[in-house]
C-alpha positions, 0 to 999 in steps of 0.5 A, spaced: 839 511 793 839 518 794 845 522 790 850 527 793 847 532 788 840 531 790 842 532 797 846 538 796 840 541 792 835 539 798 840 543 803 840 549 799 833 549 798 832 548 806 837 554 807 833 559 802 827 557 805 829 558 812 832 565 809 825 567 807 822 565 813 827 570 817 825 575 812 818 575 813 819 576 821 824 581 820 822 586 814 829 589 815 832 583 812 835 583 805 835 577 801 840 577 795 840 572 790 845 570 784 844 574 778 848 571 772 846 575 765 848 570 759 848 574 753 847 570 746 848 574 740 844 570 735 844 571 727 837 569 723 838 567 716 833 565 711 834 559 705 837 564 701 843 566 706 839 573 707 839 576 714 832 576 717 830 582 721 824 585 725 824 579 729 822 581 737 822 577 743 815 574 742 818 570 736 824 567 740 824 561 744 831 560 748 832 553 751 838 552 757 839 545 758 832 544 754 829 549 759 825 554 757 828 561 759 825 568 760 829 572 755 830 579 753 831 581 746 835 588 745 834 591 738 837 597 740 844 599 737 850 598 742 857 601 741 862 595 739 869 595 742 873 590 738 880 588 740 884 586 734 889 580 735 894 580 729 900 574 729 906 578 727 911 572 727 917 571 722 912 567 717 907 573 717 912 577 713 909 577 706 901 577 709 902 583 714 902 588 708 895 586 706 893 586 714 896 594 714 890 596 709 884 594 713 884 600 718 878 603 714 874 597 714 875 596 721 873 604 722 867 604 717 864 597 717 865 594 724 866 599 729 860 605 726 861 612 729 861 610 737 865 604 737 872 603 739 878 599 737 884 596 740 890 593 736 895 587 739 900 584 735 904 578 738 909 573 736 913 571 743 911 577 745 904 581 746 904 588 744 899 593 745 900 597 739 894 601 740 889 602 746 882 603 745 880 609 740 875 611 735 881 615 731 882 612 724 889 615 723 891 612 730 888 605 728 892 606 721 898 608 724 898 602 729 897 597 723 903 600 720 908 599 726 907 592 726 913 588 723 914 580 723 918 578 729 920 571 732 918 564 730 914 563 736 906 566 736 903 565 743 896 565 740 892 563 746 896 568 751 894 574 746 887 572 746 887 572 753 890 579 754 885 581 749 879 578 753 882 582 759 882 588 756 875 588 753 872 585 760 874 592 763 869 596 758 862 598 760 857 593 760 853 597 755 858 596 750 858 589 746 865 586 746 868 583 740 875 580 739 878 579 732 883 574 731 887 574 725 892 569 725 894 561 723 889 556 726 895 553 731 898 556 737 906 556 738 908 557 745 903 560 749 903 559 757 896 559 758 891 554 757 885 554 752 880 552 757 882 558 762 882 563 756 875 560 753 872 561 760 874 568 761 871 570 754 864 566 756 864 570 763 865 576 760 860 575 754 866 576 749 864 574 742 870 571 738 871 572 730 877 569 727 880 570 720 885 565 719 892 565 715 894 560 710 899 556 714 901 553 708 902 559 704 906 562 710 911 557 711 912 556 703 913 564 703 917 565 709 925 566 709 929 560 711 931 561 718 939 560 720 940 552 722 940 551 729 946 547 732 944 539 732 942 537 739 943 530 738 950 527 739 953 522 734 953 517 739 945 518 740 944 517 732 941 510 730 945 506 726 946 505 719 941 499 716 945 492 716 949 494 722 947 489 728 944 492 734 946 492 741 942 493 747 944 500 747 941 502 740 935 498 741 933 502 748 934 508 743 929 506 738 924 505 744 919 511 744 915 509 749 908 512 751 908 519 748 900 520 747 898 527 750 894 526 756 887 529 754 882 532 759 875 535 757 875 542 756 867 542 756 863 536 755 863 536 747 870 539 746 877 535 749 884 536 750 888 542 754 892 542 747 888 542 741 890 543 733 885 549 732 884 553 738 881 558 733 875 553 732 874 552 739 874 560 741 869 561 735 864 555 736 863 556 744 863 564 744 858 564 738 863 567 732 865 565 726 871 562 722 873 565 716 880 564 711 884 568 706 890 568 702 889 574 698 887 581 699 880 581 697 878 575 701 881 578 707 877 585 706 871 580 704 871 577 711 872 583 715 866 586 711 862 580 712 864 580 720 861 587 720 855 586 717 853 580 721 855 584 728 850 589 725 845 584 724 845 580 730 839 579 736 842 580 743 838 575 747 840 575 754 837 572 760 838 570 767 838 562 767 832 559 771 837 553 772 843 555 776 843 549 780 845 545 774 853 546 775 857 544 769 856 545 761 850 549 759 847 548 752 844 554 749 838 552 743 834 558 740 828 557 736 824 562 732 816 561 732 812 559 726 818 560 721 821 553 719 827 553 714 831 558 718 838 558 719 839 560 727 846 561 729 848 562 736 853 561 742 853 553 743 853 554 751 857 556 757 860 553 763 857 555 770 860 553 776 854 550 781 852 544 784 857 538 782 854 533 777 
């Protein structure tokens, strides 16, 4: 029995063939096809953990849903634009002094001479502390203006804002978002799926430098106690006291399991416990962690080194009719034992499965 997908593919093929016949009869007819430029930043390392340089397009093979693609490998320098999103809620009061010192690292190691950086701070608000600039003094000043705020941290909303800022930058510039925060979101209105799709659509590479949630909570100042929202009549009875139908009803929690749906085929849930992991995995970035000044500086230095050692592999997929999740796999010819890291894939709206 013919599936719906097969029927749709046949219909689309017939339409395209008819358009080609019309074009052959009328030289003035213009055929427009959809061009999708997928960029897969790729890092190649040897068994000793050293970056492998000097590879060309002939050395790489890229498979999109196991279909070999015609690729382009850009080895020329492209200016890097970076949005740095920094968590600045109440629990970060002891870690913000360390973050304020990273200005020179951003300027010298991540950006280079032609790159630009923007600074965002977020708690329950999203504040653009500095728009894109290459002025090192402005970067330092913006970092020093960041102060701890409320008990909420809208991580996903802040990343969404940063991605939108990067989407307006030139296509000849590399787009990177650096998230310095805990691994959890605390109160965003937006959904992780929408933010991730936006990042993939605009070829934004996400790196995260994770704060220690335990250390932040341990060192944070105690918040003033809130009024008790539970009236005395709603509290469970003491042990040994006979229960009534009313108290039994109070103890019935019901089905409170979260309603999970697929973000992509291999990642589930609109809400996940670690959005940072999802953002890095599906854009091609990496997660780092820190608890000390030295660890923070090392993490940013490693990100800078990796950005300048990546191969930018781009292609227009030859299987655009395959809607849904597309898996990307990169190989290096005749070089076994290498570690190759790139983005896991991307989501493409096309013929439904």
